[in-house]
C-alpha positions in Angstrom: 98.7 118.1 147.2 96.8 115.0 147.2 95.4 113.4 144.0 92.1 114.1 145.6 92.9 117.7 145.9 94.2 118.0 142.4 90.9 116.4 141.2 89.0 119.0 143.0 91.1 121.9 141.5 90.6 120.5 138.0 86.9 120.0 138.5 86.7 124.0 139.5 88.6 124.8 136.3 86.1 122.5 134.3 83.0 124.0 135.9 84.4 127.3 134.9 85.1 126.6 131.3 88.6 126.8 131.8 90.0 123.3 130.3 92.9 124.8 128.7 93.9 126.5 131.8 93.3 123.3 133.8 95.8 121.4 131.3 98.6 124.1 131.7 98.0 123.8 135.5 98.7 120.0 135.3 101.6 120.4 133.1 103.2 122.7 135.8 102.0 120.5 138.6 103.4 117.0 137.2 106.4 118.6 135.7 105.3 118.0 132.1 106.2 121.4 130.6 108.1 121.4 127.3 109.2 124.8 125.7 108.5 123.4 122.3 104.7 123.0 123.0 103.2 125.8 121.0 99.7 125.4 122.8 96.6 123.5 123.2 93.5 123.5 121.0 90.0 122.0 121.0 88.9 119.2 118.8 85.5 117.2 118.7 84.1 115.9 122.1 85.4 112.5 123.5 83.0 109.6 123.8 83.6 107.2 126.7 84.8 104.8 124.1 86.7 107.0 122.0 89.0 109.8 123.3 91.3 111.4 120.8 94.2 113.7 121.4 96.7 114.5 118.7 100.0 116.3 118.4 100.5 118.5 115.3 103.2 120.4 113.7 106.1 119.9 111.4 109.5 118.2 112.8 111.5 120.8 114.3 108.7 123.3 114.8 106.9 123.9 118.0 103.8 121.6 118.3 100.0 121.9 119.1 98.2 119.4 121.0 94.6 118.9 120.4 92.3 117.9 123.2 88.6 117.3 123.4 86.7 120.3 124.7 85.3 117.9 127.4 88.6 116.3 128.5 87.8 116.5 132.2 84.4 114.8 131.9 86.6 111.7 132.0 88.9 110.2 135.0 91.6 112.5 135.7 94.4 109.7 135.9 93.4 108.7 132.3 93.3 112.1 130.8 96.7 112.9 132.4 98.3 109.9 130.9 96.9 110.6 127.4 98.4 114.2 127.7 101.6 112.5 128.6 101.5 110.3 125.6 101.1 113.7 123.7 104.0 115.3 125.5 106.0 112.6 124.4 105.4 113.3 120.8 106.2 117.0 121.4 109.7 115.9 122.3 109.9 113.2 119.6 109.1 115.8 117.0 111.1 118.9 118.2 114.3 117.7 119.9 117.1 116.0 117.6 117.3 113.2 116.8 113.8 113.5 115.6 111.9 110.1 115.9 110.9 110.1 112.2 109.1 106.6 112.2 105.5 106.7 113.3 105.5 103.1 114.8 108.7 104.1 116.7 107.0 107.3 118.0 103.7 105.5 119.0 105.7 102.6 120.7 107.7 105.1 122.8 104.6 106.9 123.7 102.7 104.0 124.7 105.6 102.5 126.7 105.9 105.9 128.7 102.0 105.5 129.5 102.8 102.4 131.6 106.3 102.9 132.7 106.8 106.5 133.4 110.6 106.7 132.5 110.3 110.6 131.4 107.6 111.6 133.6 107.9 109.5 136.8 105.7 111.7 139.0 102.2 111.0 137.2 99.7 108.9 139.0 99.1 105.1 138.0 96.2 104.3 135.7 93.8 101.4 136.2 95.0 98.0 135.3 92.3 97.9 132.7 93.8 100.9 131.0 97.5 99.6 131.6 96.6 96.5 129.7 94.9 98.3 126.9 97.7 100.8 126.2 100.3 98.0 126.5 98.3 96.2 123.9 98.2 99.1 121.8 101.9 99.7 122.0 102.4 96.2 120.9 100.5 96.7 117.7 102.9 99.5 116.8 105.8 97.4 117.8 104.6 94.5 115.5 104.2 97.2 112.7 108.0 97.6 112.8 108.5 94.6 111.0 109.6 91.1 112.3 113.3 91.0 113.3 113.9 94.7 112.0 116.4 97.0 113.5 113.6 98.9 115.5 112.3 95.6 117.0 115.7 94.7 118.1 116.3 98.3 119.7 113.1 97.8 121.6 113.3 94.1 122.4 114.1 94.5 126.2 111.0 97.0 126.5 108.9 94.5 124.6 109.7 91.9 127.0 108.8 94.3 129.9 105.5 95.2 128.3 104.7 91.3 127.6 105.6 90.9 131.4 103.2 93.6 132.4 100.3 92.1 130.2 100.8 88.8 131.9 100.8 90.2 135.4 97.5 92.0 134.6 95.7 88.7 133.6 
């Protein structure tokens, strides 16, 4: 299926009030499934300037991802990459060794949004969003502490992120 055909399929799900079914279909289509995902639940509607998805659950337990009920009123590529971000969190919180540090979890998830190491099959997002998510990731990298073990651990990735931002100027 082409991306345009996928968008049409998602639009049909959306029009029929089947947002959760659309998300599960995308998980299957893009090989994002994880048996440690308990399911999806709705949260407040997203706004054009603020879209929030969260992964909730204790470490070692199956996770719930909360998505806006109007998820598919926004560009599919963007929504898909936000779901990828949450699927990274599902992995981090359910597969040992757990990623206990929030800054490390967010760094890894934002990194994945641009570099697609875990989920190479997802479509690219706009350069605007690439830069935005790269900069968000850097915020968490900086919170790890200057010269910390975590910053050293992700030094090469940080260089990739810096290079990406420069390339998008």
